[in-house]
N, C-alpha and C positions, 0 to 999 in steps of 0.2 A: 136585824131594825125593823120591822117594819114603818110602813111609811105612807100617810094617808093617801088618796084618788085624787092624782092629776089630771082634773078634768079639763073639755076643752071650756065650757064655762068659767072655772078658773083660770085657766092660761089667759082666756081675754079679761077679766075682770082686772085681774095682778100686771098683765104689760101695760093696760092704758095706764093703771093706777103710777105705775113705775115711770110713765115716761112723762107723766103730771109731778112727778119729784111727789108723789103725794107716801108720805112717810109710814103711814098708817097702816101701810101693809104690812108693817114688818111688828108693831106696837102698838096701845094705845096709851102707854107711859108717855106722857107728853117731853119727859126728859130726855127718853129715849128720840120718840121722834125727835128733839132739836138735834140730836147726835147725825140719824143717820139723814136728815134732809142737809145739815153740813159735808156730806159725804157723796153726792147724788152727782154736782160738777163733771164726771166724764158718759154722762150720755150726751154731751154737748162739745164736748173734749176736739174731739175732726172737725167741727166747724172750728173754733177756738183755732186751731195750729193752722188753718187753709187760709184766714186773713194772716196769718204770719207769717208765710210761705214767703214772702219777697223777702223779708229778713233773713230767715234762715236761712235761705238759697246764697245771703248776700257775705253771709257771717260763714258758709262755708268756703267761701270764692276767698272773701280776708285772707281765711288758715292757710290756704294754701299759699297763696301769693306769698304770706311771713315766712315760708320754711321753714316750718318746727321739724325738729327731727321727728318727736313723737307728743301724742296727743293722750292724755293717762284722767280715765274717767274716775273720780275717786266718789263712791255711792254705794247703797249698801240697799239689796231687797228691790223692793218696788222702783227705787230710785239706780237699778241698774241692768238688773235681770233683759228689760225690754233692750238696752243698749245691747245685750249679750248675743239677743236675737240679731237683733242688726247685724252686724257684725257678721255673725253665719250666715247670711242671707247674701248682703250685697258686699261682703269682702273691700278691700282697703280700695282710696280714690288716687288716682294713678296721681303721681306729684302731690299727692296730699301726704301728711304723716303717717307715723307709724299706730292704728290709735289699741288702745287696749284698755280694760277696765281691772280696777283695781277694788275688790273685795274682800280681801282677808287681813288679819292682823299676822302675818305668817310670817315671824323672822327674816327665813331665806325670800319668799317673797317680795319685801318689801323693800331685800338687798338688791333682790333683781334688776327690779322697778329702780332704783334709784341708781345702781352704776348705770344703766341705759340711758337714764333722763335727757341728759343733753340738753340741746338750744327747746326745753318742754313746753306745752300748752299742758294747762291741767283747769277739768272741769268740775267741779266741785256741786255736787248732788244731794241736795237736799229740801226736803220739806222747812227742815227749822232751822238744819244747821248745827244741831245739838246733837245729831246721831252721834256716838263716840265714836264708833270707826271713823268715818268722813273727818270730821273734826280732827281726830287723832293724825288722818293721814294728813289734812290742811295743813296743821301744822309742824309736822316732819320737812315736809317738800317745801313749805315757805323759807324754812329756815336754810336750807340745803340745796336747792336749785341754781342754776347759774345765774347769770346777770340778764340773760335772754328770754326766759322764761315767765310765763306767765298765765294768768286766773282769770276763769269764768265760771261766775257763778248760776247756775238753774235752784231757783227755790219759790218760795211764797211770796207773797210782796208783804214786807211788815216782818218779816223772818229773822233771827240773830245770826242767819246767812247770809238776808240783805244787806243788812246793816254795816257789817263787816266790808261786803263788798265794795259800798260806796265809799265806806273808811280808809280799806286799804288799798283802791283805786285798781279794781279787777278791770280788764279791761271790756269787758262784757257782762250783763247784767241780764236773764232770762228769768222774768216773773211769771210763774204759772196763778190759776185759778186756785184759789186756798181749800174751794169745796172739791178739788180730788184726792182721793187718798192714793197712799204711795203704790199700794198694786194693781191699780186702777188705771196708773199713770204714764201707759204706753205709748199712747194716741196721744200725749201732750206732749209740752215743751221737754220735759224728760228723758221721752224716746225720741223726742226728732229735731232738740239740736243735735245731739251727740250721731243722729241717722247722715244729719245733713254734713258731716266729714266724710260720711262712705261713698259708695259708688254708687248706692241707687238712685231715684228718681223720686225724692220725699214729694212731688206730687202727687204721683201716681199715685203711691203710698197711703197718701191724705184722701184721695178720693175715692178710695176704696173704703176705709174708714167711714166717711160721711154715705157712701151708697149703701154702708150694713145698715146705720141707723137709722135710714126706712123700711130698707127687711123686715129689722128687727120690731119696725114700729106695728106690722099688721097682728090683725087678730086672729087673724086662720093659724096654726099651730103648723100645717104642709106649706104656709109661705112662709114662717119665719124662721130660719135659721135658731135664732137661740132658744126659742120654743122648741123647738124640735132634739135638741140637744140636751137642755134640762130634763124636758121626757124620759128621755132614754135613760138619762140618770137616776131621775127618779125613780120609774119603772124597777130598776134594778136591786135600788137603795128597799123598794115595796118586798123586795124578795128573797133578801137576808146577803146581797151582794154588796158589799161596797169598798170592793177592791177594785176601784179606775183603771187598769194596766195601759199606760199608751205606751203605742209604735208606731215611732215615725223612720220615715226615710230620714239616712246621714245628715242632709243640708237642715232638716229639722230640727236635729238634735235637744239643741239649747231650749227649741219654741217648749218643746216638755217641761222643764226644768220652768219654767215661767207660767205654762201651767198648774203645774204641782205648786207654787206659790198660790196662785190666785184661791186656788181651790182648798187648798190646806190651811189658810191664813183666814179664808173667807168663811169658812164651811166648818171648822174645827173647833168647837163650844161647846159646852153645857152637856158633855156625854156624848156626839152626834158627831155628823159630818159623812163627808168621803173619803175615804184614803187614796191620793193616788199614786202610782208607784211608774215613775221615769225613766228610762237610762236601762229598766233592768231586759240583762240578755236575755234572749230565746231562749229556753228548753222544750225540751221531749212533753206529748201531753198530757203526762203521767205527772210531773212537775208544781200541776197546777189543782187547787183546790175549791170546792165549791165557791168560795167567795169572791170569787173573779167577774168582768166582765171586761171585753175589753172596745177601744177607737183607735183604728188604723189611722192614720195621716198620710199621705204622700203628694209630693210638689211635682207638676209638671216638666217631664224631659230630665229624671231621673227614672233608672229599673228600682222599680222596688224591692227592696230583700225581702217583702214580711210577706208578699203574695203567698207562697205557698203554706206556709204557718197561721196564716190569716185562715185559709181554706182547713187548715187542719182544728181549728181550732172550733169551725162553725161545722165542723162535721160530728166534734165531738159533741157537742151542743153547748158551748157559752154564747153567749151574749156577743154580739160585734157590731160594731158602729164602723164604715171605710168613710173616709173623707178623702177628698182633693182640693189640694189646690194647686190651679191652671197656674202660676209664678210666686215668684216668691211675692210681689204685690198686695198679693192674697191676702197677708197678713194682716194686713191693714183693721181688711172685713171680719176676717180670723178672730184675732185679739179682741172685734167690739160681739162677736156673737159669743164668746166663753164670758164677756166679764154681764152680758145680759143673762143669759143661763147658769151664770154662778150667784147674780141677785134674785131672780126668782127664786133658787132651789135656797138660797136664804130662808126668805119668807115663808116656804115649803117646810121647810124643819122648824122655823121659830127661832132664827138665831137672827142677830145680826149678822150680815156679809162685811162687815165697814168696821169693825173694830178687830180689836186680837186684846181681850183683856190678858190672858196670862204669861203675856210676852215678857212683862214689866219682873217676873219672878226671880228668872236669872239673870237679869241687869241688876236688882237689888243685890244677887248673890256675889257676882263679881265683883260690884262695888266695894261690896265687905272684904273681901281676899286682896285688894287696891292699896284697900284703907289699912289691912294691918300688915303687908309688907310696907307700905309706907314705915307705917311706924316701929316695924320689927327690923328690917330688910331678909324675912324670911318669907318661904314659898312653902305651904302646907304638901308634902308630896307621900303616895301610896304607900305603905309597905312596900319591900320589894319579894317577888311572887318565885316559886320555889325555881323556878328559870335561871336564875339569878342575874339578869340579862334584863329583866323588865318586870316593874313592879305592878302588881295587878291589886285592884279594891274593886270589889263589888257589893248590892244589898239583896244577895240573895241569900242568907241566912250566916250559916258559920263557916269561917277562913278554910280556902281549901287552896288547891293549886291552880293553877291556870286551866287544865285541863278539864276538870270536879268543873269548875267553874261556868266554862265554857258550856260542856255537856248537861248544867243546868239550864244554864239559858236557854239554850235550843232547846233543852224538852218544857220547858217549858213558855212554850211559841200555843200550843194547841190548835185545836180548831180556828178556824178565822183570824188568829194570831200573824206577828209581821215581826220581822229584825229591822230595825232601823242601824245601821253603821251611823257611825256620827265622827266623821275623821280631821282632828285640828292639825292635820300634815300640809303641807306646800301643794299645790296644783302643782299636778304630774302627768302624762301621759302615765309614764307605768301604776302610777295608784291607781288613774281610771282601770289599767288593766287588771290590775292586782284586784281589784270593786268587782268586776263583771267576773271575773274566774272564784270568786268567795260568795259572790251573789247565785250564782248558779249551783254551785255545792248545795247553800244552805236551803235552797228550793229544792232540790232533787232527795237533799234528808228528810224535812217537814210537811212538802208541798205548801208554804208560807211565803206569803210574799215577801219582798224585798226591799225597802230606801236605802239609798247612799247621799250623804249629801257631807258637803263641806265645812266646816264651823272653822270663822262664824257665819259666814254664809245663813246654811240652812235655822238660824236663832229669826232672820227675819224672813222667812219659809214657813219650811215645816215644825217649827220648835213651838207654835203657837197649838197648832195638831196635834202635838206628840203630848202636851200636858195637858189641851183642856178635851180634844179627841175623845172617842172610844177606845175605852180602855183595853186594846189588845196590842199593845206594842212593847216589843221587848227591843233591848238596846244593848251596842255596842260601841263605847265609846274610846276612838283612841288618841293621844298625847306622844309628843316627840319632843326629847330634850335638844334643845336647839344655844350651839355657843356663840348663834350671831348677835350681838347685844348692840342692838339699836334703842338711842334715848329717845324720848317724843317729847319734844322742849315744851312747857311750863306741866308737866305732871313727874310725882317722882319715881314712876317706873319707865320702864321699854316694853315697847312690843312682845320681847317673852315674857314679859311679868305679864303683858294683857290677855293672850291667848291661852297664855293657861288661867286664869283668873276667870276667863268665860266659859274656859272645858267646866274649871271645878264649879262653876256656878250653874250650870244646867245640871252638871252629876246629881250636884246638890237638890237641885230643883225637881227633877226626872225620879230621886231616890225618896224624897221627901213623901210624895206622890206616890208610894208602892208600886211605881214602874219597874218592871226588873231589866240591872244595867249591871254591866259588868264593863270596867274601866280599867285599859293598858296601857300604861306607860310605856313607852320605848326607844332605842336607845337612836340619835343623832342617824346612823345608819339604819334605817327602817324597813327600809321594804326589801331586804333578805328576810326579816322578821316576820314581815305579812308573808312571808312565803312559806316559812314555816306555821305559820299561824293557818294556814290553808292546809297546810300538809296532816295540821292535828286534826283537821277534817274529818279527814279522811280513815285517818285511827277511828276516830269517836264511830265513825256505821257500824 
C-alpha cells in the first residue's frame, strides 16, 4: 500500500488543526465533521484528570479502609485495557483489595470470579452502560454478590449506566466527558479511577500525560514525539510494510495489547490501516517477511530481553524504532503520544480514527443466534470433524478433514498475509503458552505475521481491523464445550450461550466477507487437543 508523502509542512498544519479540534482535518462532509468533533475530548483528558486527582485519591483511601476482598472491573475494550496496563505496571496496593479485570463471557472465568468475589467492590465501566458483556456482568454480580458488595460506575453523563447507578444506589459515580471515545480514554477517569486502587502514584502519572500534551503540540517533528512516531509508521506504510511488530519488556506486555486496540480499531477501515502485531514470540530472522517493521519498547530498570534480537533485525535491514520509558509513570506520556500519532495517521490515510463502522456486523449476528436460542432452545454446532472429538467448519470450499482445512488455511496466507487466532477460551497461562508456540510454528512455516486474541475481547479491539482493514487476514477461530451453565438475570440465555453466539456471530461476519476462516469446536478439556493441533502443523511442513 503506497502512502502519501508525510512532509514537515503537512505535519505542522495537521497538528495545529488537531489541537484546535478542527474536524476538517478528516473530512469536508458536515456529518462526519460533527462525529469527529464529538470525539476529540481526549486532547484535554490529562488536564481533566488532574482536576479530579484529590477525589480519585480519596476514593482509593475509602476503598482500602472499607476492607473489600476484591475489586473487579467490569468493562470491555477501551473501558478495560488501560486498567490492565496500569495493574501490570503498578501492582496491587498494600492493604487494598485484590484488583482484577473481567472482560470475557467465558462461563468458566465468570464462575471463578464469582467463587472468589467475597465482600467485593465492582467497578462497572462503560460509556453507555449498554455494552452487552458489561451489562450482563453487572446483572449477574448484582444478583449473586454478598450483602457487603458495592458498585461503582464509570460512565458518561446522562448515559443509561449513569441513570442506573443513581436509581440503584451505587456508592460512587465517576462521570467522564462524553467527547472521549473508549480507546482514547486511558488518560481519563476510565483509566484513573481503577488506577487509584493500585500501588502507583496517580499524580505523577497524570502529570506525565499533561507534560506530553504540550510536547506534542510543537510544530517541529523533531521536538514532537507524536509526529515522530506517526512519521515512522507512515514511512513504512508507503514502502508496503504494514505489519507493525511491537516487542516489549515483560513489564509492558499489556501495553502492547492497548496499542493493538488503538491502532487496529482506529485505522482498520476502507481496506486501509496498519496491522499491529503484539505479544508475538521472537523468532529467527528467516521467519519474518519484508512486510514487517518493528518498535521495541523498554522499561527503565529492566534488562531488555529483546536487545540481541533488535540488533539482528537491524543488521538484516528491517526498519526499527527503539523507545524507552524511564519508569512506569512515563506511561502517561507514552499513551498520549500513541493517541496523537494514531490521530495523525487517520488524517493521512483518509479514515476517521474515532469510529468503528464494521463492529456492528458481529453484534447483529450474535443477537440473531441468541434470539433463535430463546425461541428454540437449540444452539447450532458445526458438523463433527474426522477426528471425532472435534467439530470443524470453514469457508475454504469443499468440506474436508481438519488436516486438509489447516493446510488450506496456511497455504492461503501468501505474501503479506497474516494468521489471526481467535480464541473463545478461558484465560489461562497454559493457553497463552500454547498460543506462543503455535504462532512461532506458523511464522517459521509461512514467514507470515500472527495475531492472537481472546474472544470476545478482540471484538472490541482488533475485530474492526479484521473486517474493515487490509484484506490479508486468514483466521482460526476456537471454541470449547462448556459444562458451566451460568444464567444471566433478565435474559433467556446464560454465559455458555452468549459466548457461543459471539463466536458464531463473528465467524459469520468474517466468512460473509470472504475472509478465509476455519472454526474448531474443542472439548471441555481443550488444552491437550490444542497440543495435537500444534503437532499437526509439524506434520504439514
